[in-house]
N, C-alpha and C positions, 0 to 999 in steps of 0.2 A: 332152189338157191335163195337164201335169205335176203331180204331187202337191206338190212344193216344189222350188225352186231354192235351194241353199245357197251363199252367197257368203262366202268366208273372206278376211279382211283380215290381212296380215302386219304392218301397222303402222296406227295409227289414221287417219293423214292420207291414206293411199292407199286410198280407197273406190272403189266401182264406177262413179261418175260417169255417163257416157253409157249404160253397161249398165243401171244402175238406172232411168234415164230411159225406156229402151225397155221394161223390164219394167213400169213404171207405165203407160205408154202402152198397152200390150197387156193390162193388168190380169192380169198373171201373178203367182202367189204366190211370194214369196221371203223369205229370212231371212238376216241378216248376222251373222257371228260375228267377233270381233276376237281373233286368236291372240296378239297382243302384250299383251292384257290378261288372259291366262290362260284365255280361252274355247277351245273345241276343236271340231274337226269331229266332228259327232255320228255315232251309229250309222248304218251304211249303209242301213238300212231306213227312215230318217227323211227322206230326200231322193231325188229322181230325177236331178238334174243338179248337178254340182259346179263352182264357179268359184273359182279361187284368184288373188288379186291380187298386186301387187308389194310390195316392201319392201327395207330395207337389209340383211337377213340374207343369208347364203350357204346354198345347199342343201348345202354341205359342212360346215356347222356341226354339232357333236356335241351340241348342247343338246337338252334333252328336248323343247322345242317343235318344233324342226325334225325330230327323229327321228320324233315322233308325226305330224307333217304328212306326211312322206314316206310313212310306212306307210298313212295314211288315203287319200292320193292313189293309191298302188299298189292298194289294196283296191278303191277306187271304179272305177278303170280296168279292173282284171281282172274285176270283177263286171259289166262292160258298161255302166256309167253314162256318159253324155255328160260330157265334161270340157272346160273352157276355162281355160287358165293364161295370166296376163299377166305379163310380165317375170320376176320371181322365180317366179311360178307356172309358166312354161314350164320354168325350170331345175329346179324340184322334180319336174315331170312326167318330164323326161328322166332325172334321177337315180333316181327311183322305178322307172323301167322299164329300167334297166340301162345307161344312157348316163353320160357324164361331164360335170361342170361344172368349167370351167377359167378362168383369167384371160384376158381378152380382149387382143388386140394393142394396143388403146387404148380408153379409156372412150368411150362414146357418150352425150353429154349434150345435151339440147335439140333444136332443129330442124335445127341445122347440123352437118355433118360436119367433123372436124378436117382432112380432106384437101380440103375446099372444097365449097361448094354445100349444098343441103338434103339431109337424110337422107331416103332413100326405100327402099321395098321393091320389089323386082322379083320377080315370081312365076316360079317354075320351070315346066317343062312340067306336072309333077304339080300345081302350084298353079293353073295356068290351067284345069286340068280338074276342080278340086275345087269342090264346091258352096258351100264357105265364101266363095268370092270371086265368086259369080254377080253380075253387074252392076257389077263394080268395075274392070274393065280389068286391065292387066297390071302397072301400077306406081302407087304412091301415096305421098305424103309422110307422114312419121311423126315422132313425138316420142320421144326415148330418154332413159333414165336408168339406166344399168347399166355395170358394169366387168367382169363375167364373161360367158362364153359357154358353149356346149355342144358336146360331141362326140357324134354319134349312133351308135346301133347299126344294123346292116344292115336291121333290121326297121322302122326308122322312116323316114318319108317327109319329105324336105325340100321345103317348099312355097314358100318365099320367101327371098331373099338380100338383103344390104345392101351398101352402098358400102365400109365398113371391116370389118364383121363378116359372115361368110358366112351362118351358121346362124340365121336370123331367125324363120322360122315352120315348125313341125314338127307332123306328124300321127302319132299312134300308133293302129294299127288303123283303124277307120272313123269314130270319133266322139270322139276325144280329141285336142284341139288345144292347142298352146302358141304364143304370139305374144310375141316379145321386146320389141317396141315397146309404148308406151302409146297405145292408140287410144281410151281411155275418158276422156281429160282434158277437164274443163270449165274455164271461165274462173275460177270460184270455187276450184276445186282448184288451178289453176296459181298463184294468189296464195298459197294456203296452202303449197304446195311451195316457192315462192321464199323465203318467210319462214322455213321450218323445215328444209329439206333442205341439208345442208352442201355437197354438190356443186353445187347450183344457186346457193347464196349466193356461190360463188366465180366465177360466170359474169357476163357482161354482162346484167344482168336487163332493162335497157331493150331490148336486141336480142331477147331471148327474148319479151318482151311484143309487140314489133313483129312478130316472126315469127308469133306465135300469131294476132294480129289479121289478118295477111295471108293466113294459111292456114285460118282458123277455119271458114269456111263449108264448104269442101270436106272438111276434116279431120272435122268433125262429121257430114257426110253419109256419109263412108266408115265412120266408127266405128259409127254406128247401123245401117248396112247390114250390117256384119260381125256385129253382135249378132243382127240378125233372121235372117241366113243360118244362124248357129249354132243359133238356136232352132228353125228349121225342120228342120235335121239332127237335133237332139236329139229333137224331138217325133215325127219319123218313125221313130226308132230302136225 
């Protein structure tokens, strides 16, 4: 049983969603800090698992907030703590461990790709063999909200690719994972994001709501299974 799971939000509206639901269902101890409100990732001995959520910042920002976040993530991963990064959290992980964060070929926003069809993750051979995806098959639909992507170091493993952006799911070592898509989204969170996020305000919000309704059951099943698989990896570490 972990001592504590620390969840770091990069902006107030992007909370843990389905991640928090699973933690509550499993009665696991966790604590949430909001980095956008001046809170910080605490000393490494105060948590066993670190989760970093998404947000509008760039991992390339030179702000005190981002520099401190990158340092904390680097320290956590190098100390052997299990790590899960979502969207910006993936990019922070890659940046902290020596990779690059760069502008994507095109923004990925919502459930649908700019090149047509639904956004989906396709697992690589390494991904199909990774315990994070046990019971999930080789492909699943996802929700995106990002304009940057990552370039990996040779030491990083690419576990999943996308239609428009290749580097979607990355592993560092054996228990640090970054996932570019948002697998944690709930209906309540979606409504908040549609009202507050500038990129989503510019989209066809009716289409996004319709896409969420059509995919919600499977999307939620996949998201919660990902969380449970990660927790099994983390607790076995």
